[in-house]
Residue frames relative to the residue before (quaternion, step in Angstrom):
aa qw qx qy qz dx dy dz
M 1.0000 0.0000 0.0000 0.0000 0.00 0.00 0.00
N 0.0678 -0.7689 0.6349 0.0330 3.59 -0.96 0.84
S 0.1272 -0.8335 0.5350 0.0534 3.56 0.12 1.30
K 0.5702 0.5773 -0.4019 0.4244 3.57 1.17 -0.47
T 0.6364 0.5031 -0.3140 0.4932 3.62 0.99 -0.74
S 0.6393 0.5325 -0.3054 0.4631 3.55 0.93 -0.90
D 0.6812 0.4892 -0.2800 0.4671 3.61 0.87 -0.95
E 0.6367 0.5151 -0.3041 0.4866 3.56 0.98 -0.82
N 0.6647 0.5016 -0.3056 0.4618 3.65 0.89 -0.83
G 0.6238 0.5467 -0.3067 0.4668 3.46 1.08 -0.94
R 0.6714 0.4939 -0.3068 0.4595 3.59 0.87 -0.90
L 0.7012 0.4866 -0.2824 0.4381 3.56 0.77 -0.98
W 0.7466 0.4217 -0.2310 0.4597 3.54 0.78 -1.05
G 0.6648 0.4891 -0.2979 0.4796 3.58 1.23 -0.37
A 0.4638 0.7198 -0.4270 0.2905 3.55 1.30 -0.32
R 0.7982 0.1141 -0.0360 0.5904 3.60 0.96 -0.82
A 0.0208 -0.8759 0.4802 -0.0433 3.49 0.96 1.06
S 0.7124 0.4649 -0.2861 0.4410 3.61 0.81 -0.93
D 0.6383 0.5015 -0.3271 0.4839 3.52 1.14 -0.69
W 0.6181 0.5124 -0.3579 0.4768 3.70 1.04 -0.54
A 0.6679 0.4948 -0.3047 0.4650 3.65 0.94 -0.89
N 0.7722 0.3952 -0.2117 0.4502 3.65 0.86 -0.98
Y 0.8306 0.3189 -0.1238 0.4395 3.53 0.96 -0.73
Q 0.7875 0.3442 -0.1434 0.4907 3.56 1.16 -0.76
E 0.6191 0.5909 -0.3336 0.3953 3.53 0.95 -0.90
R 0.7120 0.4664 -0.2751 0.4470 3.57 0.83 -0.96
V 0.4754 0.6579 -0.4160 0.4100 3.56 1.27 -0.25
H 0.7164 0.4499 -0.2070 0.4915 3.52 1.14 -0.88
E 0.3699 0.7920 -0.4548 0.1707 3.67 1.17 -0.16
A 0.5889 0.5692 -0.3591 0.4476 3.64 1.17 -0.67
V 0.6355 0.5220 -0.3214 0.4695 3.59 1.09 -0.71
Y 0.6714 0.5096 -0.3068 0.4420 3.58 0.88 -0.93
K 0.6888 0.4660 -0.3048 0.4643 3.53 0.93 -0.90
A 0.6162 0.5295 -0.3737 0.4474 3.68 1.02 -0.66
V 0.6402 0.5388 -0.3226 0.4426 3.58 1.01 -0.78
L 0.6803 0.4962 -0.2903 0.4546 3.52 0.90 -0.91
D 0.5978 0.5526 -0.3283 0.4789 3.57 1.19 -0.79
A 0.7512 0.4365 -0.2328 0.4370 3.56 0.66 -1.27
A 0.6843 0.4437 -0.2945 0.4981 3.62 1.16 -0.43
D 0.3722 -0.7412 0.4760 0.2923 3.59 1.36 -0.03
I 0.1759 0.7698 -0.5889 0.1722 3.62 0.64 1.06
K 0.1234 0.7984 -0.5688 0.1543 3.45 -0.72 1.14
A 0.7733 -0.3292 0.2405 0.4856 3.52 -1.30 -0.13
G 0.8298 0.2291 -0.1686 0.4801 3.61 -0.79 0.97
T 0.4965 0.6321 -0.4505 0.3887 3.59 1.27 -0.08
R 0.3252 -0.7119 0.5944 0.1846 3.52 -0.95 0.97
F 0.0100 0.8420 -0.5305 0.0976 3.59 -0.17 1.34
L 0.0700 -0.7666 0.6376 0.0312 3.57 -1.08 0.92
D 0.1006 -0.7525 0.6471 0.0690 3.59 -1.00 0.83
V 0.1533 -0.7976 0.5783 0.0767 3.51 -0.60 1.18
G 0.7416 0.2221 -0.2294 0.5900 3.58 -0.82 0.93
C 0.2347 0.8576 -0.4468 0.0992 3.62 1.13 0.57
G 0.4068 -0.7250 0.4932 0.2560 3.64 1.12 -0.15
A 0.7832 -0.2478 0.2413 0.5167 3.48 -0.93 -1.00
G 0.5777 -0.6939 0.3128 0.2950 3.57 1.21 0.42
L 0.2900 0.7790 -0.5218 0.1917 3.54 0.99 0.61
T 0.6073 0.5434 -0.3401 0.4692 3.57 1.09 -0.62
V 0.6288 0.5349 -0.2986 0.4789 3.50 1.05 -0.79
N 0.6347 0.5446 -0.2832 0.4694 3.45 0.99 -1.02
L 0.6821 0.4828 -0.2642 0.4815 3.63 0.87 -0.87
A 0.6589 0.4897 -0.3043 0.4831 3.61 1.10 -0.74
V 0.6026 0.5493 -0.3351 0.4721 3.57 1.10 -0.62
A 0.6345 0.5403 -0.3086 0.4585 3.56 1.06 -0.83
R 0.6896 0.4750 -0.2592 0.4813 3.52 1.29 -0.46
G 0.5921 -0.6084 0.3210 0.4198 3.40 1.41 0.02
A 0.4884 0.6915 -0.4350 0.3067 3.57 1.23 0.10
E 0.4479 -0.6297 0.5503 0.3163 3.46 -1.33 0.36
A 0.0022 0.8848 -0.4616 0.0628 3.58 0.27 1.28
T 0.1005 -0.7758 0.6229 -0.0107 3.44 -1.23 0.85
G 0.0996 -0.8070 0.5784 0.0648 3.56 -1.05 0.72
L 0.1034 -0.7847 0.6077 0.0649 3.54 -1.16 0.67
D 0.0898 0.7964 -0.5941 0.0688 3.63 -0.94 0.81
A 0.4938 -0.6524 0.4834 0.3112 3.55 -1.22 0.31
A 0.6563 0.5057 -0.2775 0.4863 3.55 1.28 -0.45
D 0.3121 -0.7767 0.5216 0.1654 3.59 -0.43 1.21
D 0.6270 0.5196 -0.3639 0.4521 3.64 1.03 -0.62
L 0.6532 0.4769 -0.3514 0.4716 3.67 0.97 -0.53
L 0.6223 0.5517 -0.3231 0.4517 3.56 1.06 -0.69
K 0.6187 0.5528 -0.3485 0.4359 3.57 1.04 -0.59
I 0.6528 0.4741 -0.3005 0.5087 3.51 1.14 -0.84
A 0.6349 0.5290 -0.3534 0.4382 3.62 0.92 -0.74
A 0.6749 0.4931 -0.3132 0.4508 3.64 0.94 -0.78
V 0.6242 0.4921 -0.3471 0.4977 3.62 1.09 -0.51
R 0.6529 0.5223 -0.3126 0.4508 3.66 1.01 -0.85
T 0.8049 0.0758 -0.0178 0.5883 3.57 0.92 -0.86
P 0.1063 -0.8579 0.4964 0.0796 3.64 0.21 1.10
T 0.6167 0.5736 -0.3199 0.4339 3.53 1.34 -0.42
A 0.6193 0.5441 -0.3064 0.4760 3.55 1.37 -0.29
A 0.3583 -0.7052 0.5536 0.2603 3.59 -1.24 0.39
F 0.1014 -0.7897 0.6050 0.0050 3.54 -0.99 1.03
H 0.1303 -0.8114 0.5697 0.0092 3.49 -1.04 0.98
L 0.3183 -0.6959 0.6031 0.2254 3.61 -1.02 0.68
G 0.2866 0.7993 -0.4730 0.2349 3.59 -0.51 1.05
D 0.5099 -0.6225 0.5171 0.2917 3.49 -1.45 -0.02
L 0.5032 -0.6625 0.4661 0.3012 3.57 -0.88 0.95
E 0.6981 0.4894 -0.2913 0.4340 3.61 1.03 -0.54
A 0.7551 0.2430 -0.1274 0.5955 3.57 1.34 -0.13
L 0.0329 -0.8495 0.5265 0.0068 3.62 0.73 1.11
P 0.3683 -0.7600 0.4952 0.2039 3.64 -0.83 0.97
F 0.5333 0.6058 -0.4083 0.4265 3.58 0.86 0.90
G 0.5862 -0.6116 0.4353 0.3047 3.54 -1.30 0.52
D 0.6388 -0.5180 0.3974 0.4071 3.58 -1.22 0.32
G 0.8509 0.1369 -0.1054 0.4962 3.58 -0.90 0.89
E 0.3533 0.7714 -0.4763 0.2306 3.60 1.19 0.33
F 0.7804 0.3291 -0.1467 0.5111 3.61 1.09 -0.61
D 0.4217 -0.6817 0.5326 0.2715 3.60 -1.12 0.47
V 0.7705 0.0524 -0.0171 0.6350 3.64 1.09 -0.73
V 0.0672 -0.7577 0.6492 0.0057 3.49 -1.08 0.95
S 0.0690 -0.8165 0.5731 0.0123 3.61 -0.64 1.15
G 0.0743 -0.7576 0.6447 0.0697 3.55 -1.30 0.62
I 0.0671 -0.8285 0.5559 -0.0131 3.56 -0.14 1.22
N 0.8145 -0.1692 0.0295 0.5541 3.48 -0.33 1.43
S 0.5419 0.6490 -0.3796 0.3756 3.63 1.02 0.77
F 0.6389 0.5719 -0.3621 0.3656 3.55 0.83 -0.89
Q 0.6776 0.5230 -0.3019 0.4197 3.56 0.96 -0.87
Y 0.6387 0.5205 -0.3500 0.4457 3.60 1.23 -0.10
A 0.4959 0.6402 -0.4449 0.3824 3.59 1.30 0.03
G 0.6534 -0.5042 0.3953 0.4032 3.48 -1.22 0.36
N 0.7659 0.0600 -0.0019 0.6402 3.42 1.11 -1.01
P 0.3252 -0.7906 0.4857 0.1825 3.58 -0.01 1.33
V 0.6694 0.4952 -0.3277 0.4465 3.67 0.88 -0.77
S 0.6034 0.5490 -0.3237 0.4792 3.56 1.08 -0.70
A 0.6583 0.5064 -0.2901 0.4754 3.55 1.01 -0.89
L 0.6569 0.4900 -0.3071 0.4838 3.58 0.96 -0.83
S 0.6319 0.5404 -0.3349 0.4433 3.57 1.02 -0.67
E 0.6078 0.5315 -0.3191 0.4963 3.52 1.15 -0.77
A 0.6253 0.5337 -0.3206 0.4705 3.60 0.95 -0.79
K 0.6546 0.4997 -0.2943 0.4851 3.56 1.01 -0.85
R 0.6368 0.5409 -0.3359 0.4348 3.57 0.94 -0.74
V 0.7429 0.4071 -0.2481 0.4699 3.56 0.73 -1.07
A 0.6281 0.5056 -0.3585 0.4704 3.62 1.18 -0.20
G 0.3914 -0.7395 0.4798 0.2638 3.58 1.15 -0.38
E 0.7324 -0.4457 0.2935 0.4230 3.51 -1.41 0.19
N 0.7843 0.3548 -0.2072 0.4648 3.62 0.86 -0.68
G 0.5103 0.6775 -0.4006 0.3465 3.55 1.27 -0.03
K 0.4037 -0.6686 0.5619 0.2727 3.54 -1.39 0.33
I 0.1807 -0.7378 0.6402 0.1143 3.46 -1.32 0.59
V 0.0973 -0.7895 0.6037 0.0529 3.61 -0.83 0.92
V 0.0586 -0.7777 0.6258 -0.0073 3.50 -0.89 1.17
V 0.0956 -0.7924 0.6025 0.0048 3.57 -0.78 1.15
T 0.0623 0.7705 -0.6314 0.0610 3.53 -0.85 0.90
W 0.6667 -0.4724 0.3530 0.4557 3.62 -1.25 -0.11
G 0.4941 -0.6519 0.4959 0.2916 3.51 -1.20 0.56
E 0.7339 -0.3806 0.2663 0.4957 3.56 -1.14 -0.09
P 0.4632 -0.7395 0.4183 0.2521 3.61 -0.79 1.03
Q 0.5309 0.6649 -0.4029 0.3373 3.58 1.12 -0.67
G 0.8684 0.0760 -0.0925 0.4812 3.52 -0.78 1.10
M 0.5344 0.6263 -0.3974 0.4053 3.61 1.30 0.17
G 0.4734 -0.6995 0.4597 0.2745 3.53 -0.69 1.09
A 0.6404 0.5424 -0.3259 0.4354 3.60 0.89 -0.95
A 0.5993 0.5586 -0.3784 0.4309 3.65 1.07 -0.64
K 0.6198 0.5150 -0.3585 0.4713 3.70 1.12 -0.59
L 0.6341 0.5149 -0.3560 0.4539 3.61 1.05 -0.49
I 0.5965 0.5549 -0.3195 0.4840 3.56 1.16 -0.67
G 0.7143 0.4807 -0.2424 0.4471 3.39 0.93 -1.15
A 0.5474 0.6457 -0.3870 0.3655 3.62 1.20 -0.50
L 0.6764 0.4926 -0.2633 0.4802 3.63 1.18 -0.64
K 0.5148 0.6888 -0.4082 0.3065 3.57 1.22 -0.60
P 0.6649 0.4956 -0.3444 0.4401 3.76 0.83 -0.74
L 0.6416 0.5592 -0.2967 0.4332 3.59 1.21 -0.45
M 0.7193 0.4466 -0.2304 0.4796 3.53 1.27 -0.41
P 0.4977 -0.6168 0.4790 0.3773 3.59 -1.06 0.52
P 0.6410 -0.5260 0.3799 0.4099 3.60 -1.18 0.45
P 0.4532 -0.6820 0.4978 0.2859 3.69 -0.84 0.90
P 0.6247 -0.5176 0.4257 0.4009 3.54 -1.28 0.43
P 0.6007 -0.5740 0.4056 0.3811 3.63 -1.01 0.58
G 0.7839 0.3223 -0.2411 0.4727 3.51 -0.89 0.94
T 0.4808 0.6791 -0.4325 0.3472 3.51 1.36 -0.24
P 0.3779 -0.7348 0.4999 0.2596 3.69 -0.65 0.87
G 0.3672 -0.7361 0.5234 0.2224 3.59 -0.97 0.80
P 0.7408 -0.4295 0.2836 0.4317 3.56 -1.28 0.01
F 0.7244 0.4098 -0.2251 0.5065 3.57 1.25 -0.54
A 0.2935 0.8067 -0.4774 0.1878 3.64 1.23 0.29
L 0.7675 0.3114 -0.1883 0.5277 3.58 1.03 -0.57
S 0.4142 0.7284 -0.4741 0.2704 3.58 1.13 0.31
D 0.5807 0.5452 -0.3721 0.4764 3.53 1.21 -0.62
E 0.4920 -0.6885 0.4369 0.3049 3.58 -0.88 0.94
S 0.6426 0.5096 -0.3459 0.4559 3.68 0.99 -0.57
A 0.6109 0.5221 -0.3408 0.4880 3.58 1.13 -0.63
L 0.6675 0.5072 -0.3054 0.4516 3.54 0.87 -0.86
R 0.6293 0.5005 -0.3222 0.4997 3.62 1.03 -0.81
A 0.6675 0.4954 -0.3290 0.4482 3.62 0.84 -0.86
F 0.5700 0.6017 -0.3449 0.4406 3.59 1.10 -0.82
A 0.6903 0.4860 -0.2427 0.4779 3.54 0.85 -1.14
E 0.6898 0.5033 -0.2927 0.4304 3.60 0.86 -0.86
Q 0.5678 0.5961 -0.3590 0.4399 3.52 1.28 -0.63
A 0.7218 0.4055 -0.2091 0.5205 3.60 1.15 -0.68
G 0.6019 -0.6068 0.3698 0.3643 3.54 1.15 0.33
L 0.5742 0.5729 -0.3838 0.4413 3.56 1.24 0.53
K 0.2975 -0.7318 0.5986 0.1327 3.51 -1.33 0.50
A 0.4364 -0.6903 0.5019 0.2850 3.62 -0.77 0.95
V 0.2470 -0.7336 0.6172 0.1411 3.55 -1.04 0.93
E 0.7916 -0.0340 0.1143 0.5993 3.52 1.00 -1.03
I 0.0243 -0.7514 0.6578 0.0467 3.61 -1.17 0.66
F 0.1253 0.7809 -0.6000 0.1199 3.58 -0.79 0.98
D 0.4412 -0.6810 0.5398 0.2238 3.45 -1.35 0.48
I 0.1866 -0.7775 0.5943 0.0867 3.60 -1.12 0.74
D 0.2649 -0.7563 0.5762 0.1607 3.56 -0.69 1.07
C 0.0770 0.7948 -0.5887 0.1255 3.51 -0.70 1.15
P 0.0854 -0.8200 0.5619 0.0676 3.69 0.17 1.01
F 0.3475 -0.7026 0.5609 0.2664 3.55 -0.97 0.82
E 0.0318 -0.7996 0.5985 -0.0391 3.50 -0.79 1.17
Y 0.0516 -0.7941 0.6022 -0.0642 3.51 -1.02 1.11
P 0.5163 -0.6674 0.4234 0.3297 3.60 -0.93 0.62
N 0.7884 -0.0361 0.0415 0.6127 3.58 1.17 -0.48
I 0.7052 -0.4960 0.3336 0.3813 3.57 -1.35 0.41
E 0.6183 0.5578 -0.3547 0.4252 3.62 1.08 -0.78
T 0.6577 0.4843 -0.3148 0.4835 3.62 0.99 -0.94
A 0.6346 0.5523 -0.3352 0.4240 3.61 0.93 -0.84
V 0.6770 0.4835 -0.2838 0.4768 3.59 0.92 -0.96
R 0.6520 0.5295 -0.3025 0.4505 3.57 0.99 -0.81
G 0.6648 0.5078 -0.2778 0.4722 3.48 1.06 -0.84
L 0.6625 0.4920 -0.2719 0.4950 3.61 0.85 -1.05
S 0.7148 0.4463 -0.2836 0.4577 3.63 0.79 -0.84
S 0.5795 0.5849 -0.4011 0.4015 3.60 1.14 0.15
A 0.5130 0.6510 -0.4032 0.3878 3.55 1.27 -0.32
G 0.5990 -0.6050 0.3958 0.3443 3.50 -1.09 0.64
V 0.6152 0.5327 -0.3590 0.4569 3.57 1.12 -0.74
A 0.6645 0.4934 -0.3248 0.4577 3.57 0.94 -0.73
V 0.6478 0.5040 -0.3515 0.4504 3.61 0.91 -0.65
K 0.6025 0.5672 -0.3384 0.4479 3.53 1.15 -0.62
V 0.6645 0.4780 -0.2957 0.4925 3.53 1.01 -0.83
M 0.5948 0.5713 -0.3653 0.4317 3.57 1.08 -0.71
E 0.6496 0.5357 -0.3151 0.4380 3.57 1.06 -0.81
I 0.6755 0.4795 -0.2643 0.4939 3.48 1.30 -0.58
A 0.8377 0.2058 -0.0583 0.5025 3.57 0.69 -1.13
G 0.5608 -0.6161 0.3779 0.4037 3.64 1.24 -0.15
E 0.6485 -0.5569 0.3828 0.3505 3.57 -1.23 0.76
K 0.6795 0.5267 -0.3007 0.4128 3.60 0.90 -0.95
A 0.6324 0.5482 -0.3064 0.4535 3.53 1.06 -0.83
V 0.6653 0.4917 -0.2986 0.4759 3.55 1.02 -0.95
E 0.6658 0.5038 -0.3200 0.4477 3.61 0.84 -0.87
E 0.6571 0.5173 -0.3086 0.4531 3.53 1.00 -0.86
A 0.6396 0.5335 -0.3189 0.4523 3.57 1.05 -0.80
Y 0.6593 0.5023 -0.2932 0.4765 3.59 1.09 -0.86
R 0.6506 0.5245 -0.3280 0.4405 3.59 0.98 -0.80
N 0.6109 0.5414 -0.3282 0.4754 3.52 1.06 -0.83
A 0.7223 0.4665 -0.2553 0.4421 3.57 0.73 -1.06
L 0.6889 0.4876 -0.2779 0.4587 3.59 1.06 -0.78
S 0.5053 0.6556 -0.4388 0.3497 3.60 1.12 -0.42
E 0.6443 0.5487 -0.3477 0.4036 3.60 0.98 -0.73
F 0.7480 0.4137 -0.2043 0.4772 3.53 1.21 -0.58
Q 0.4648 0.7037 -0.4058 0.3522 3.53 1.32 0.19
A 0.3067 -0.7462 0.5615 0.1840 3.62 -0.80 0.95
P 0.7025 -0.4709 0.3235 0.4243 3.65 -1.23 0.28
D 0.7028 0.4715 -0.2784 0.4542 3.59 1.08 -0.55
G 0.6220 -0.5570 0.3206 0.4472 3.49 1.40 0.14
S 0.5678 0.6121 -0.3945 0.3839 3.66 1.07 -0.45
I 0.2811 -0.7485 0.5843 0.1387 3.49 -1.36 0.53
R 0.0323 0.7716 -0.6347 0.0269 3.52 -1.05 0.88
V 0.0033 -0.8195 0.5711 -0.0471 3.53 -0.50 1.18
G 0.4214 -0.7237 0.4808 0.2600 3.59 -0.66 1.01
A 0.0141 0.7792 -0.6223 0.0729 3.50 -1.02 1.00
V 0.0662 -0.7895 0.6101 0.0074 3.58 -1.04 0.86
F 0.1291 -0.7850 0.6026 0.0626 3.60 -0.90 0.91
R 0.2363 -0.7485 0.5920 0.1832 3.57 -1.13 0.62
C 0.1663 -0.7973 0.5793 0.0334 3.50 -0.93 1.16
L 0.1185 -0.7690 0.6261 0.0501 3.55 -1.03 0.94
I 0.1022 -0.7549 0.6437 0.0737 3.56 -0.84 0.89
A 0.0058 -0.8324 0.5487 -0.0774 3.52 -0.71 1.16
K 0.1994 -0.7333 0.6388 0.1200 3.57 -1.29 0.37
S 0.6572 -0.4625 0.3913 0.4485 3.53 -1.33 0.19
A 0.5173 -0.6706 0.4282 0.3152 3.55 -0.89 0.96
S 0.6064 0.5842 -0.3507 0.4099 3.56 1.15 -0.60
E 0.6840 0.5005 -0.2465 0.4699 3.54 1.29 -0.55
I 0.6803 0.4799 -0.2636 0.4873 3.62 1.29 -0.17
């Protein structure tokens, strides 16, 4: 367990919780729906989303009749999630020490969340534990960065940050299919399916785009180093390439999804 990492992530991702819920989370809705489809989330499915943020995935799962639960390190995001979906259960916690029993869920998803744990393999192993021998685990990460518009947005903040320590994994560390499969295998899982999800980031104007992107924990962390103005300026410059004549923004984004089960069951 790495509570220090969990506390830090909770602070960063909760700093602009309302902006994340109102402007950025819904940009990812195509990913959430694709995950629920692929995992066959339906009435009666015991579903857990770790790193659930403001709970939109949980909300969509409940609409399908699932018995849905969310866990996150950011209390301010969970407060929004609880208002959004009062019939679901939400827990403040650490991905590396899930407060649930063995085999308590049929499906456990981590959508751009496992990589933020202090020990990602430990976090994935915990997901495996609470899913049980017959459960499904869903891991979602960024797709291949080459030619992806969203990769340019991520790169826009790089000049504002000090060089990371040698060996620090980047945001696309699991984008390679072989790396993603190896990650699953380290936690005793075997890939059942790997597929890409096309999910362009669409905003009505550049102001909304900057506000949404700036709400992510990674952006908040850069603001603490370089300042809010520098981050907003970097995003505006990068977004200008994707602005249509009517002022709207559309940035190509692709996510890679792995569905896995316990290796002993395959």
